[in-house]
Residue, then its C-alpha position, 0 to 999 in steps of 0.5 A: m500499500k503507498i502510505l502517503q496517499l492514503l493519509s486522509w481515509l479514516l478522516a474521509i471515512s469517519l465524514q462519510l459512514q453512513t448511517a443505519v436503514s430504518l424501518p418506518g414509525y408504523t402507528n398501526l402495530n399488524h401493520f408493522r409486524r408484517a413489515a418486521a416479519a417481512a424483513a427479517d425474511s427478506e432474501i439475500c439476492t445475487v445480480d448479474g455480472k459478478a467477479v472476481f479479481a486478483h491484484f497482481m503487482v507488475g514491478n514485482v516480476p521485472f524478468w518474467g517471461v511468457s511461461q511464468w505469467t502462463k503458469d500463474m495465470t493457469k492457478a488463478k483460472q483453476a480458482h476460478i480468479d476471473a482477471f488479474v488486475l496489473n498494478m502498473a507503476s509508471t516508473d517501471q521501467n520493465l513495464l511495456i516487455q511484461v505487458a506485452y506478455a501477460f497480455a500473450a500469457a493470458k490469451k493463451v490460458g483464456f484468462k483475462c487482464l485490466f488494468s489499475f494505474d498506480e497514481t503513486s506514480d508519475w502517469t501522464y494523459d499521453t502514456i495511460m492513452g497508449y497503453l489503453n489504446q494499445y490493449i483495451g481492445n485485446d482479446a483478453y482483456y476484460i470487458y463489464k458491461g460492454k466497455p472495458l473496465v480500467s481502475t486505479f491506485e489512488g489518481a483523485g488529484n486527476s479526475d479530469a484527466w480522466r474524464q477526457i480519457k473515458s471520452q476517448t476510450g470508452i472505457f467504464f471506470i472503477p477507481d481507487w479512491s480511498s483517500l477521499g472516502a465515497q462520498a467526495a469521490v463519487k461526488l466528483g462525477v467522473a467515476d462508473g464505479l469504485f474499489s475501496w481498499a479497505a481489507w484489513p480490521w482495526g487494531d484489535t477487532d475482527m472484521n466488520t462492513y461499515v465502510d463497505a456500507s459507506y460506499a454501498d450507501f453513496l453508490g447508490k443502486t446504479m454504480p458497482y462497488m468493489m469490494p476488496v478482500g485481504p486476507w493477512f498484512y505485515t510489512n516490515l520494509p524500511e526502504w519505505h518506512k512501512n512496519w505495520l500489522w493488521r490483524g489476520d487471524d479469521l480474516w480470510y474465513d470471515r471476508w468471505e462470510e461476508v462477501l457472500f451476504w454481502q454480494p458485490n457487484l465485483v470482489e478484487i483479492i488483494s493480493w496475488n503477488d505483494y509479497g512485501e505486504s504478505h497478503y498474497v495469495g499465489p505460489i512464491d517465485e524466490t526471483t521476485m521478490g525485490a522488494m524484500r531488500s530492506a527486510p531485516y530477513n526475507y519473512a515471507l520465504g518459505m512461508d507459503h499462502d497458495a493453500w488460501l485457494l482451494f476453496l475458492p472455486y466454491i466460494i466464488e460460484t456459490y458467491k456468484t450463483g447462490s449455490s455450488s457443487i462440492g467438488q473435493e471435500g479439503v482442509q486448510a489451516w494457517y498459523r505464525p511460525n513464532p508465537n506471542s508468547a515465544g519474546c521475540s523483538t517486534n523490531g518497532t512492529t505495531g498493530n494499526t499504523a499511525s501514518q494513516l492516522l490511527i491508534e498504534f497497538p503492540p502486536s500481542k495486542v492485534v495477533q492472536d495465539k492461534v492456529f485457523f482452519s477451515a475445511l469444506l466438507s458435504s457434511e460435518a465430520d470431526v477434526f483433530v488440531t496438533i501441535g509438536g504431537v499433541d492435541t489442541g482439543a479442536k472443534w468447530l466455530k463456524k458451521p455452514y447451514g445446512g451442513v454443506g459448506i464451508y466449516h471454519g475454527s482455532v485453537d491455541i497455541n498450545g507448544v512447539g512443534p509441527v502443525i499436524i490437522v486432520v478431518s475424519r468422518g465414521g473413523n476415515i480420514v476425510a483430508s489431512a496436512i502438515g505444515d512445513v513450517h514448524i510453530s518455535n519459540d526461536c526467530p530469524l534475528g530474534i526477530a518475531n516473523y508476523n507472515a502467516y504459513v498457510m497449508g491444506a490439502m483436497g481430499d476425495s470427490s464429492s459432488t455434493s450441493p447446498d440444499i439451500n440456495l443462499c438467495n433464501l438464506n438471511c442473517t441469523s448472526g452478527s455484531g455492530a459497534g460500541d453500544f450498538e453490539k447488544l441490539c445489533s447482535y440479537s436482531c441480526g440473529l432474528g434476521y433483520c441486520p441494517k448493513g449501515a448500523c450493523y454487520c452479519t456473520g452467519m447466515g441461515k434461516a432465521k426463526l422469528p420468537k411470538v411477539s412480546g411487547p409493542v413497537g420501539y422508538p429511540i429514546a429522546g437525543a438518542d443516535a438516529n442510527y437505533e430507529g430501526l433497531c428499536n423499531f424491530a427488537c423491542v416487538y419481540g421483547y428486547c428493548p435495551p432503555e438505556h437506547c428504546g423506548t415506546v414514545s413515538g415522536l420524539p427528536m433524535a440526534t444526529p451524530t456528526v461523526s459517525p458512530f462507527t469510526p474507531p477512535a482516533c488519537v487526540l491528545g498526547t505526551g512525549v519525553g525528553l525530546l520528544a516532548g513538544l513534537c508529540s503533544f502537537s501531534c498526537n492532538f491530530g490522530y499522528c502518536p506513533m507508540n514507539a515514539c509517544t504516547c496517546t493520552k486521549q481518544g476520541p473524534l479524528n481532529v481536522t489538522p489546519k488548513a495548510n498554505t500549500n505557497v509556504v515553501a519551509v526550510l529546516q533541518l536540525g539534527s538527528i530524532m530517530l524513531f519517531g514513529h515507523h520512519s527513520v527521522n533524520l534531520l541532518a541528513g535525510m528526511d526533516g521531521v518537519r517537514a514528514m509532520f507537515a507533509r502527512l498532517l498538513k499536505m505542505v509542499q515538501v521542504q529542502f536544506i542546505l548545510t553551510h554555514p554555521y550559526s548560534q544556537i540562538r540565532i536559529l531559534k530565532l529565525i524558525a520561530i519566525l517561520l513557522a510565526h508566518l505558516y498560517s499568514h503569508p507565504v514564506h521563503m526562508m533558507v536556513k543555513l546550518s553548520s554539518h559541525f554541530h555536536q550531534s546533542q547540540l542538534l538534538w537539543l535544538s531538535a526539541k527546542v524546536m519541536t516545542l514551538l510547535 
């Protein structure tokens, strides 16, 4: 992920998450009861033209030939993936030849490709037009709704150019403009649909669908939504200032359940081959790991993920048609090789990243020491998981309605050694797998590997299909954020799971209890998002007084910040030299835990409007480990520049080191500069001596940060 372009992601979604879908306030109880019953018995229906893609980093395969493209495309096609979304950077020197090889291989395999222009690189109108004119007429280019489908990674600032490109080429345009959020992206009036990059959960929580709900709300019924699916996320690449993880754990199972419930127009898997961020689902090619050159060690080497593909034929066909036959039963399992209990170094890795204005956590608070497993079965079977020869007492935690489909569970890691999983029925083995990577307390270079190892195998053939089509199921379990949790859990369990306020975690045929109460309404001053939930739940006997009552027409509150948005840091402190910088930046959500301490959470504060005419010039020493970025003020990236560039959208600054100045004089110059930042344009060069003693530079830096 190109993080600099996603800094405003959290703020954007916090301002545009949709409110709950509410049932009307019925005055006739019988009318409402019929409506409530209909809502609980509503069907999940499919939509036409659905497809599943995989995000492919072309820059990661600079020296592939047609045969290597053919091999991976064949594997993707076997998994029922429809196309590779070719992520293309303009700076890739091998792009021309690799795109040519990709289309040659796709034509050979009967596969498809489509373009995603990575606009964090400098694409020009003419260059984009050149690629489109050359390839959108190719038989292997993916066509959606009769038009060539084109996407981007970011690039909302080029919306006018894309308007012209659309008029010249007739493409169907579904960009990823996540940094804007759905509402602002739609308002630009250029996109035909939108893709979201929000494929991973926040902090120590499991995946929900609140961001998906915001896209569905603003896209409406006519503009397609491409829903992201990512299995894992861990990156430690100092070259790109990236060192964080997001919770994977049950994500591969959970997210596909969400896809089946939501039935989006399109799905994009992130990714096929991005080893540096650990979310690859394709086979490992050891010759294509150039992105790992700055990692402390190659945390993807030997860490296979392609067993995650095993059940995709069943999942994708169910998503597209509502039902699928189980061709073969099988099992898959995944785990981290180094549990938190091993006590290995985190090497500065955090859960969440302050660079996206997220509250950071220690990794041990985010990723769980468990082995996660799923099985595709024609009927229920027993599951056994051993670690180092010791049985873990495994059992299924999630089962498919009707008994046919994917079962899922997890067990605590209770030791070290090889991991073996066996699924058996009636004393006969259905499928089994043994992991080549063992769970160990010995970490490479003493650093924990937070990547996943995935193993799996298919067993005997089966022609069993579920008795009930997905379109005839509804939600039977779910939850909600914060104060919505209990009401959502109750209502979703009865089939009413409004997508704006709740998220569904399981499907089946909900059974309504007998009506035992009056119609409910939100209490005075309550969040308007409670309306539909109170309407529904109170009728069936659950009417929590802190949210619901029986008096209609009371004034409700419309929140200015979505109650479903995770909190941000709004106040923080630092120790010693970092005190001033931390107190300023934590106020605006940028509070890296390796340098600062967040002391208060709340809705993200909006940063002051920047004066983009200002060219700030500042270079003062070295403050290391300000967040994940090695902030070298003496010979590299300027800390104040980094902060303003990330938080205040300032233009980049430069530095000249020449004549020695006294500390006091420099402080005066910087004070003048900072005093003018929000008043009128300033262009100032502060020439510093490279002969300052390091301790003097650190002291001076601290004084400057205090001024902020």
